[in-house]
N, C-alpha and C positions, 0 to 999 in steps of 0.2 A: 115732543121733538119733531121738527120738520123732517119728513121722510124724503130722501132723495128720489128723484123720478126714476121710472123703469129704465133699465139699461137697454140700449140698442134700438134699432129701427126694424119695422117689418120688411120682409123680403119682397122685392118687386120682380126680380128676374127668376125664371124657373131654374132649378139646380140641375140643368142638363150638362153633358160634357161638351168639349169643344166642337165635336162633330154634330151636336144637337141630339144625340141619342140619350135615352133615359139612363140615369145613373143607377147601377145595381145597389140595392140596400137590403140588408137583413135586419129584421126587428125581433128582439127577444123581449117579450112582454110577460107580465105575470104579477101576482099580488106580492106585497112586501114579504120578505123572508122565504120566498119560494125557491131561490137558488139561481136567479137570472145572472148575477155577476159571476158566480162560480161556473156556470155553463159557458159564458163568454170567454172566461180565462182558459178553460179546458179546450174550447173550440179553437182558440188562438194557437194551440200546439199543432193543429191539423190544417188550419186555413190561415193565410196571411190576412190579418184584419187589424182594424183600429176601432176602439169603442167610443161612441158618442153617448154620454150619459143623458138619459131622459128622466131625471130625478130632480124635481123642483126644490128639494131640500139640499142636495149636494152642491148646488151652485154657490152656497155660502162658505166663505172662508171661516175657519175656526169651529165649524159644526161638523166634527169628525166622528166622535164616538156615537152620538145619538142618531146620526143619519146612516150609520153602517157604511161609511165611505170606504172605498178600496184603500188598502194600505199602500204605503210608499213603495214597498217591494212589489206589490201587484201592479202598481202604475209604472214601475220600471220594466216589468216583464212585458206588459202590453200597453201601448199608448192609449191614454184616456183623455177625453175632451169634455169641456163644459162642466168641470169640477173646479171649485175654488176660484170663481171668476168675479164675485161681487162681495162687498162688505155687508155687515149686518144691518146697516141703515138703508140699504137699497132694496129695490124690488126688480125682478126680472120677468118681463111680460112674456106671454106665450108668443106674441108676434116677434119679439126679440129672439126668443129661442128658435123659432122657425128660421129666421134670417141666419143665425149663427150655425145651426145644424145644416142648412143648405150649403153654406160656404165650406164647411168642414167636409161634407160628403163629397163635394167636387174635388177638394184637395186630396182626400184619402184615395179616391178613385184614380186620380192622376198619378199617385205614387204606386199604383198597381196593387193596392190592397182593397179589401172589402170593408166598406163602412157598416158598422153594426150598431144600431140604436138599441140601447139596453136600459130598461127602466119600467116603472109602474105608474108614472104620471100620465094618465090617459090623454089629457089635453095636449101635452107635449107630443105624444105619439101621433095623435090625430092631426095636429098642426103640420106635421111633416108628411105623413102618408096620405092623408085625405085633404090636404090643403085647407086647413081649418078656416072657416068663413068668419072673418072678423067684422061681424055686423051685429045688429041688435039682438040676434038670436043666440049669440055666444054666451055660455055660462059655465061656471065652475062651482059646484056645490061646496067644496072644501074651502075655497076662497070666500065664498059667501058666508059660511059659518064663522070664519075668522073675522070678517068685517063686522058681523053681528055681535061677536064677542067684544070687539073693540068698542062698538057703539054702546054696549051695556056698561063697559068700564069707564069710557071717556065722555060719553054723551054725544048726541047727534050733532050738536053745534061744532064740536072738534072735527068730526068727519066732514061736515059741510065746509068748514074753513079749508080743509085739505082739498076738497073738490073744487072750491073756488080758485085755488092756486093751479090745479092741474087742468081743469076743464071749465073755464068761466061761463061758457054758454050753457052748459048743463046746470051749473050751480044757480044761474039766474032763473032757471025754470022750476027749481025745486025749493020748497020752503025748508028752512033750517031744522024744523022739527019733523019733517017727513022722512023718518029714518029708513023706511023700506026703499024709497026711491033714491036716497043718497047712497045706500049700500049698493044698489044696482048700478048706479052711475060710476061709482068707484070700481066696482067689479069689472065693468066694461073697459074702463081706462086701463086697469092693470092687466087685463087680458090682451088688449090691443097695443098699449103703449102710446095711444094717440087720442086726442079729443074726438068727439063724435063727428064733427064736420070734416075730419081728415081721414076717416077710416075707409079702407077699401070696401067696395060693395059687391065685387064679383069674385067667385072662387075659380082660380086658374086650374088648368089640367095638371095632374100629378107629373112631376119631372122624374119620378123614380120607377124603376122596375123593382118593386118592393115585394119581399116575401116575409110574412109575419108568422112567427112561432110563438104560441101561447103556452106557458107552463101551467099545468093543472096539478093541483095538490089537494088531497083529501082535506076537508075543512078542519076536522079534529086534529089531524097531523100538523096542518098549518098553524093552528092555534097553539099547539105545544111548542112549535119552533119559535113563534113570536114570544111566548113566555120565557123560553130558555135564552133567546137572544137579549131580551130586556134585562134579565138577570146578569148576563155576561157584560152588557154595556155598563150596568151599575158597578160591577166589580172592576171594570177597566178604567173607572174614574170619570164617569159622566157628570157627577155633581161638581167635580173640580173644573171640568170643561165649562160648565154653566157659570161658575164663579168667575172664570176669566172673561167670559162674554159680558157678564153683569158689570165687571170693572171697566169695560170698554164702551158698552152701549146701554142707554137707558131702557127701562122695561117696555116702552112702547115701540122699540125697534122691530122691524119686520122679522128679523131672525128668530125672535121669540114666539112667532106664530107657527113655527115649524112644530109638527107633532111631537109632544113630549117635553119641549123646552120650556114652555110656560109653566107646566106642572113641576118640572125640576127647579125652576126659579122659585116657586112657592116653597119648596123644601129648603133651598139654599138661603132664603130670606126668613126662615123660621116659621112660616105660616102653616106648614103641614109636615107630618112625619114622613120619613123615607118609605116606610111600608105602605102608607096610604097613597103616596105619589106613585110608587111602583105598581100598585094595583090599578090605579087610574090610567097610567100609561099603557099597561097591558090591555085593559079594556078598550081604550080608544084605538089602539093599534089593531086589535081584532076587528073592531067596527070598520076601520079604514080598509082592512083586507077584504072584508065582506063586500064593501062597495066596489073595490077593484074587481072582485070575482064577478059581481053582477055586470059591471061594464064589459068585461072580457067575454062573457056569455053572449052579449049582444053584438060584439064586433065580428066582422068577417075576417077570419084568419086562414092561413094556408095550411097550417099544421098545428095540432094540439098534442103536446108532449106530456104524458103522464109521468109525474115524479113522485115516488112513494118514499123510499128510504134515503132521500137526498140525491143531489146531482152527482154523477160520476162520469168516468170516461166513456161508458157505454152510451150515455145520452149524447155526449159530444160527437162520438163516432156516428151515431144515428143521424144527427143533424148534418154533419159533414157529407155523409153518403147521400142524404136527401138533396142537399144543395148541388152536389155533383150531378145527380140525376136531372135536376131542373136545368142545369147548364146544358147538359147533353140534349135534353128535350128542346130547349130553345134553339140550339144549333141546327137540329134536324128540321124544326119548323121554318128557320130562316132559309 
């Protein structure tokens, strides 16, 4: 199935306010199942804020249970953005996310609220806070794995045909059987949303006064949470959700590249048992969490918040008090 092109355009103008001052931004980062969304919801009781989702799976409409998307009640309680914005046959590039997040942060700040970026997609977070450099050095290991899996299923010629449509200049330089280079070219296109000759080459200064909070969870505890959450997702009707997606989109649609959905599709279509698929999803989610933990250890963060028995009001109060202290400190320095 022809995949619709990435949505949106890269941002060109810094996301500063009307006076040219950096926009305040709080980032709540952490591995999957660490409690980021719960912390943001509890913090919203103490601080006027709106949530910008930094989750590359929650952008898809119809992928609710398997992506642990906030409930309708939670989204009524606190405004959430960049959730349910594309269909299953579309892709949403990192550059498009940056543009959308920049515009939203400005709007939220103008409303007198704090924009809070919440999620575990490292490239999305870096695109906003570090002005991700959309050049040949950009990479996404998870996207690369997904493209490699597609090449194994569909063949390199199918991916080369897609590249020919999206970036003809790159396709002309790459042999249809050179799978590695085809994957790399498609990866770059999906990250930037543009062919090579139109990609920005300079990294602008950050338009944000950003504070980054990283949730830290003991690995064994995190793995138990992942296993319990997967069981709860299955009980909540994840297989039925995938059946509905299958009825609407063919199996090569990008939405099925989201973690757990292709495995669940195998169960829905009778290729594997539910027990086998559940074990595989848990294993892959734990591996994903481990990669997120590795990424967070390398990142420069302003505060690391230890979460042991789950996120509670104590954690939210600690973050709110810390934010207030940072605001006071900033005023004294000014």
